[in-house]
LUMSE-152085 format. One line per 4 residues: number of its first residue (from 1); their letters; for each residue x, y, z of C-alpha. Coordinates in steps of 0.05 Angstrom, whole numbers, plus 32768, in hexadecimal, padded with zeros to 4 digits. Each point is the difference from the previous one (the first is absolute). Example, Ala and Ser with C-alpha at 12.3 -4.5 7.8 and 13.67 -1.06 7.14 Angstrom:
1 = as = 80F6,7FA6,809C | 801B,8045,7FF3
END
This chain:
1 = mklt = 81B8,8244,83BD | 7FB9,7FE8,8010 | 7FE3,8033,7FCF | 8030,7FE9,7FCA
5 = ailf = 7FED,7FB7,800C | 7FB6,8010,7FFC | 8009,8027,7FBF | 8029,7FC6,7FE3
9 = tlil = 7FCA,7FCF,8013 | 7FCA,802B,7FE0 | 8029,8006,7FC0 | 8008,7FB4,7FFD
13 = asss = 7FB6,7FF5,800D | 7FEA,8031,7FCB | 8031,7FE2,7FCE | 7FE4,7FBB,8010
17 = vfaq = 7FB9,8017,7FF4 | 8014,8021,7FBF | 8024,7FC0,7FE9 | 7FC0,7FD8,8008
21 = kedp = 7FDE,802B,7FCA | 8030,7FF1,7FC7 | 7FE7,7FE0,7FBF | 8016,7FB7,7FFE
25 = kgly = 8039,7FF1,7FD0 | 8022,7FC0,7FEB | 7FF4,7FB8,8015 | 7FD8,7FEC,803E
29 = rlnk = 7FE9,7FBD,801B | 7FBB,7FF1,801C | 8008,7FED,804A | 7FB9,8001,801C
33 = ltye = 7FB8,8012,7FF4 | 7FD6,8024,8033 | 7FB4,800A,8003 | 7FC6,8025,801E
37 = nnrp = 7FCB,7FE5,8030 | 8033,7FE3,8030 | 8016,7FCA,7FD0 | 8045,7FE4,8011
41 = ehtp = 8039,8013,7FD2 | 8018,7FCD,7FCE | 8046,7FEC,7FEB | 7FFC,7FEA,7FB7
45 = efdq = 8016,7FBA,7FED | 8015,801A,7FBC | 8037,802F,7FE9 | 7FE8,8040,7FE0
49 = ykyc = 8025,8040,7FF0 | 7FF0,8046,7FE9 | 802E,8028,7FD3 | 7FF0,804A,8004
53 = sdnt = 801C,802D,7FC9 | 7FF5,8047,7FE8 | 7FCF,7FE7,7FCC | 7FD6,7FC5,8017
57 = pvti = 8001,7FCE,803A | 8000,7FB6,7FF2 | 7FF3,7FC3,802B | 8034,7FC9,7FF8
61 = lins = 7FE4,7FBA,8009 | 802F,7FC5,800A | 7FEE,7FC6,7FD4 | 8039,7FD1,8012
65 = dtqk = 803F,8001,802A | 802D,7FC3,7FF8 | 804A,7FF3,7FFF | 8001,8003,7FB4
69 = efvf = 7FD6,803E,7FF3 | 7FD7,8038,801F | 7FC1,8013,7FDA | 7FD4,803D,800A
73 = slrh = 7FCC,8029,7FDD | 7FE9,8049,8001 | 7FBB,801C,800C | 7FF2,8049,7FF4
77 = depr = 7FDB,8020,803B | 7FF2,8049,7FF1 | 8006,802B,7FC1 | 802D,8031,8027
81 = ayky = 8035,7FFE,8036 | 7FEE,7FF5,8049 | 7FFD,8042,8025 | 7FFA,800B,804B
85 = tgdv = 7FB6,800B,8012 | 7FFE,7FF4,804B | 7FCC,7FD1,801E | 7FC5,802A,7FEB
89 = ptgr = 7FC7,7FF4,7FCE | 8017,8007,7FB7 | 7FDB,7FFE,7FBE | 7FB8,8015,7FF2
93 = dgkg = 7FE3,7FCB,802E | 8036,8003,8034 | 8016,7FB9,7FEE | 803C,8010,7FD5
97 = triy = 8046,7FE5,800E | 8022,801F,803C | 804C,8004,8008 | 8017,8013,8046
101 = dsnn = 8034,7FF4,8036 | 8030,8003,7FC6 | 804B,800B,7FF6 | 803A,7FDE,7FDD
105 = khfa = 7FFE,7FC5,8030 | 7FB6,7FEF,8005 | 7FB9,8015,7FEE | 7FB8,7FED,800C
109 = lkwf = 7FCE,7FF7,7FC8 | 7FB6,7FFF,8010 | 7FCC,7FE9,7FCD | 7FB6,7FF0,8001
113 = nsvr = 7FF1,7FB9,7FEB | 7FC7,8002,7FCD | 8021,7FCF,7FCF | 8017,7FC2,8027
117 = pnep = 7FC3,7FDD,801F | 801B,7FB9,8005 | 8038,8006,8034 | 7FDC,801C,803E
121 = eifp = 8036,7FEA,8032 | 8038,8027,7FDD | 7FD8,8033,7FD8 | 7FBD,800E,8023
125 = fgef = 7FCF,8019,7FCC | 7FE2,8046,8008 | 8035,8017,8031 | 8040,8027,8001
129 = iten = 8040,7FD7,8000 | 8045,801D,8010 | 803E,7FE1,7FE1 | 8040,8010,8025
133 = ydkn = 8040,8001,7FD8 | 8049,8009,8014 | 8046,7FF4,7FE5 | 8011,7FC7,802F
137 = nisp = 800A,7FB7,7FEC | 8002,800E,7FB5 | 8017,7FC2,7FDB | 8046,8009,7FE2
141 = kmar = 7FE6,7FE5,7FBE | 7FC8,8034,8000 | 8031,8037,8011 | 802F,7FEA,7FC8
145 = sisl = 7FC6,7FFB,7FCE | 7FEE,8049,800F | 8048,8015,7FF8 | 8002,7FE0,7FBC
149 = lemk = 7FBE,8021,7FEB | 8019,8044,8019 | 8041,7FF2,7FDB | 8027,8023,8037
153 = dkpa = 8038,7FCC,8004 | 8047,8014,7FF0 | 8010,7FEC,7FB8 | 800E,7FB6,7FFE
157 = khkl = 8043,7FEA,7FE5 | 7FE4,7FD4,7FC9 | 7FE4,8011,7FBC | 7FBA,7FE7,800E
161 = agcw = 7FF0,8032,8036 | 7FBF,8025,7FF6 | 7FBC,7FF3,7FE1 | 7FF0,7FD5,7FC3
165 = glvg = 7FC2,7FEE,7FD8 | 7FF2,7FBE,7FDE | 7FFC,8005,7FB4 | 7FEF,7FB7,7FF7
169 = tkgt = 8016,7FB8,7FFE | 8027,7FE3,7FC6 | 7FE3,7FC6,7FD9 | 7FFD,7FE3,7FBA
173 = vagv = 7FC7,7FF5,7FCF | 800E,7FD8,7FC1 | 804B,8009,800C | 7FF9,804B,8006
177 = eiiq = 8015,8022,8042 | 7FC9,802B,801E | 7FF4,8028,8040 | 7FC0,7FED,8025
181 = tpsm = 7FE8,803E,8026 | 7FE8,7FF8,8048 | 7FB5,7FFE,800F | 800B,8038,8033
185 = pmyk = 803A,8030,800D | 8038,7FE4,802B | 8039,8026,8021 | 803F,7FF2,8029
189 = iyge = 8027,802C,802E | 8046,7FE7,800E | 8026,8016,803F | 8044,7FEA,8018
193 = kdml = 7FEB,7FBE,8021 | 7FB4,7FFE,7FF7 | 7FCB,8010,7FCD | 7FB6,800B,7FF3
197 = ltig = 7FD6,7FE1,7FC9 | 7FBD,8021,7FF5 | 7FC5,7FE6,7FD8 | 7FC2,802C,8002
201 = gtff = 7FF6,8015,8048 | 8027,7FC4,801D | 8048,8005,8016 | 8032,7FC7,800B
205 = ywtl = 803E,800D,802A | 803A,7FD1,7FF1 | 8048,7FF9,8013 | 8033,8011,7FCA
209 = nvks = 8047,7FE6,7FF7 | 8026,8024,7FC8 | 8038,7FD2,7FEB | 8014,802D,7FC7
213 = ntqi = 7FE0,802D,7FCC | 7FEF,7FC0,7FD9 | 7FE9,7FD2,8038 | 7FD0,800B,803A
217 = ierd = 7FD6,7FD6,8030 | 7FB9,8019,800B | 7FE2,7FDC,803B | 8017,7FBA,7FEB
221 = hnck = 8001,800B,7FB5 | 8045,7FFF,7FE1 | 7FFB,8033,7FC7 | 802E,800F,7FC6
225 = iewl = 8000,8046,7FE3 | 8010,8016,7FB9 | 8005,804B,7FF8 | 7FDF,8019,7FC1
229 = ndda = 8016,8047,8010 | 800A,8029,803F | 7FB4,8006,8009 | 7FE8,7FBB,7FEC
233 = fals = 8012,7FB8,8011 | 7FE8,7FB9,7FF4 | 7FF7,7FD6,8040 | 8003,7FB4,7FF9
237 = ftdd = 7FEC,7FD0,8037 | 7FDB,7FBF,8010 | 7FBC,800D,8020 | 7FDD,7FD8,8037
241 = kgrq = 7FE1,7FD3,7FCB | 8043,7FEE,7FE1 | 7FF7,802C,7FC2 | 803A,8025,7FE2
245 = ltev = 7FEA,8049,7FF8 | 8021,803E,7FE4 | 7FE2,8044,8011 | 8012,8044,7FE3
249 = wtrt = 8001,803B,8031 | 800A,804A,7FF2 | 8010,8039,8030 | 7FC3,8028,8013
253 = glpk = 7FDB,801C,803C | 7FC3,7FE4,8024 | 7FBC,801A,7FE9 | 7FF3,8049,8013
257 = atqs = 7FC8,7FEC,8030 | 8031,7FD6,8028 | 8039,8032,7FFC | 7FD2,8037,801A
261 = ifgt = 7FF4,7FD7,8040 | 804A,7FF6,800F | 801A,8043,7FE8 | 802B,7FE9,7FC6
265 = dvki = 8007,801E,7FBB | 8024,7FCB,7FD6 | 7FF9,8009,7FB5 | 7FCD,7FD1,7FE1
269 = nptr = 8017,7FE0,7FBF | 7FD4,7FD5,7FD2 | 8000,7FB5,800E | 7FCE,7FED,7FCA
273 = iast = 8015,7FEC,7FBA | 7FD4,801F,7FCA | 7FDE,7FCD,7FD4 | 8011,7FFF,7FB5
277 = l = 7FC3,7FD7,7FEE
END
């Protein structure tokens, strides 16, 4: 019995060691920073996440977190996926990014600070800094945002479910109806009870209340929907400045660069109207 117990303990120990060498995958939250030269560890005052995919890791920075909306942005970190390296010198000068103590619950990222000289208390210049990430205390809004971006939800029961791109806003010039195209691409992902609006690299998480296929409430905007066909609709609402707006949206996927991060492959349809001038 003692021999069996010893063997079982050894198997568990070896499995645990192996697990710490996995490549990080999915969403992790920054919980502390540790340093060299006997500096005390630091618990960050800010919320920061890493999303690790098969293609490229991104840092997720929280811009705003209020009752009405949750806003975040993405920052690309490396041109390729994070791979386990161990806590050993990497790169030609030994100062490349290290990924170690890593599994599907946590990982440590060590980097040499040669780019941030103005925050010596948190990011000492000319030294290695270790960022420790885990999957604890992830904001429900952040988790839901990632679920929407991964598009892994069960199909919603309403017609709007999925991803849409803004074609433009309706208006009139000299009595003629026109479509004013957006200055930059804009997309929405509708879930069952929540949604994401994305403009450039900024993402807005809102609540969603689908009254019917012709009426929804986005955040606190009461919107009427006119279906132009199964893959396009006009959305009418009053904005925060009291203006009556009507937007035209068409079914499409997010840009390939964003889809490659979150592992989706939704067909991209044109959202731009060709000029006849």
